[in-house]
N, C-alpha and C positions, 0 to 999 in steps of 0.2 A: 593353344591360342598364343599368337605373337602380337604384343602391343607395342606400337611404334610411336615415339615422340618425335615430331618434326618441328624444327625451329628455323624461321626465316629471320636472320639477324641483320639489323641495321641500327644505326646510332640514334634513330628517332623512335622506332617501334620494333619490338621483336614479336613476330607472329608465332603463334603456338597452335599446334594441332596434334591430336592423338587419334590413331586409327587402329582398328583390329584387322590385321592382315589376313585373317582366316575367313573374313566375311566379305562377299562381293558387294559392290555398290548397288543400292536399290532406291526406290522412290522415297523411302523413309530415312535413308542415310543411316541404317542400323550399324554400319561399319565405323561410323564416326563417333568417337567418344568425347571429343572436345575441340572447339574452335574458339581461340581466345587470343590475347595479346598482352604484352607488357609495354606500357607507354612511359615516355621519359619527359613529359611536359615540364615537370618541376625540377628536373635534374640539370645541374650546371656542368658537371665534370663526368668523364668517362667512368671513373670509379664509383660515383654515385649511381650511375646507370647499372654498373656491375652489381652493386649492393642490392638494387631493386630486383634484378634478375635472380640473384641468389635467394632473396626473400620469397619471391614468387615460387620458384621451383621447390624450395624447402617446404613452403605451405602446401603446395600441390602434392608433394610426396606424402605429407601427413594426412591428407584427406582420404576418405573411403573410396579408393580408386584402384583399378587393376595395376599390378606391378608393371613397370616399364621394362620391356625386353631389349629394345634397341633405341638408341638416340641418334638421330640423323639431322645434320645441318646442311644448309645450302653452301656449296663451295663458294668462298669469298671471291669477289671480282679480282681477276688476275691481270687485267690489261686496261688500257685506256679506251674510253668511248667518247667520241667527239661531242663536246657540249654537256657531258654527263659526269665525267670523272676527272680527277687530278691526282697527282702523286700523293698529295696530303690526304685526300679522300680515301684512296686505296689503302694507304698505310694505316689510317685510323680504323677503317673497316676491318682490315685483316687483324689488327691488334685486338679489337673488340670481339671479333669472331673467335679468336683464340681464348680470350678470357671467358666467354660464354661456354665454349667447349670444355674448358677446365672445370667450370662451375657445374655443368651438367654431368660430367664424368664423376666428380666427387659426390654429387647428390644421389645419382642413380647407380653408381658403381658399374657403369657400362662404358666401354671405349667408344667415343664418338665416331660416327661414319659421316662421309661427305658425298654429296651428289651435286653435279652442276645443274644450274637452272634450266638450260636448254635441253639437256639430256632428260631431266625430270619431266619437262613439258612434253617431250617426244614420247616418253613411256606412257604418259597419261592421255595421249591423243590430241594434245593441244597444237593446233597449227596457227602460227602467227603470220599476220600480213605485215607488209612494210608499215613502219610507223605512220607515214603520211596517209596511208589508206585506212589502216585499222585502229589508229590511235596508239597511245603508249602501251608497251608490252604488258605492264601490270594490269591495265584496264582490260586488255584482250583476254588475259588469263582469268580475271575475275568473271567476266561475262560468259566465257566458255563454261566454267564450272557452275555458274548460276543457272545455266540451261541443262546441265548434266548432273554430276555428282552432288552438287549443293543446291539443287532447285527446291529442296524442302526447307532450306534455311531462311528464317525471317531475320534479316539484319537490322540492327537499330538504326534509326533515322535521325538526321540533324534537323534543325528547324526549317531548313530549306527544302526538306523532303528527300534529300539524297542520303545514301548510306554513309555511315561513318567511314572515315579513311582507313581505319584499322581493319575493315573487312577485307581489303586487298591484301594486307600482310598476313592475316589468318588464312586466306585462300592460298597464298604462296606457300605457307607452312604446310597446308594440306597437300598441295601438289608434291612437295618434297617427301612427306610421309607416305603418300599413296604410291609414288614412284618407287620408293624403297620397298614397299610391300610387293609391288609387281616384280621388281628385279630380284628380290630375295637377298640373302646374305652372301657376300662374295667370299668364296673359299680360296684362301691363298694356295697357289701352286708351288709345290716343293720339288726342286730338281733332284733327280735320282743321282746318288753318288756313283761315280765311275769306279769300277773295280780296279784295284791296283794290279798292275801287271806283275806276274811272278817271274822271277829270273829262272832261266833253265840252265842246268849245268851241262856242260859239254865234256865228253870223255875223250 
C-alpha cells in the first residue's frame, strides 16, 4: 500500500489530503483517508503560519494513522496571471511553499514531490471552462469532484448554507494526491556512460 499526503499550499489555508494509491475511487471513497486543512485566521506573520503547519503535521504523524510513503505539493505559481498575482504575491507564496516542503520533509522523512495544478487536473479528468463561462477554477474543480470522487463527502456548512471555504482547498489537495497516485513515482533516467576509446598501437 502506498499512502500519499497531498498539500495545497497558500498563505491563507493549506489544504490537506491523504489517499491510498492502491485503491480505486468508489462511491464510498474508500481510497480517501483524510480531507482536512490548516487555517491561518489568527496568524499575523509567515513564521506563525509555518509554526502552525509544523504543529499540525507533527500531531498528524503521532496519530494512529498509516505511515506516509510520499509527500506531494502543488507546484507554486511561477508566472503572472492578470488580476490575480503580483511579484510580491508570487515571492511570498514560493517562500511559504519552500518552508512547508521543508517541514513536511523533516516530519515524514520523505523528499517532497511537486506537480503542477493544470497537469494534476488533467490526470484526474477535470476539464475547465473559461472563467467567464464556468466560474473560478477553484470552484470548477470543487464541483467536478463533488460529482465524482468526493460525492460521498458531507462538507460542513456555514450559517448561509454554503460549504466552508476550506472545502475547496481540501479538494485541491485531493486533486494533487490523486494525480500523484495516477502518475506514479517518477524514476530518474540515468545516462549511460560512454566507453572510453582505447588507443591502438601501430607497428
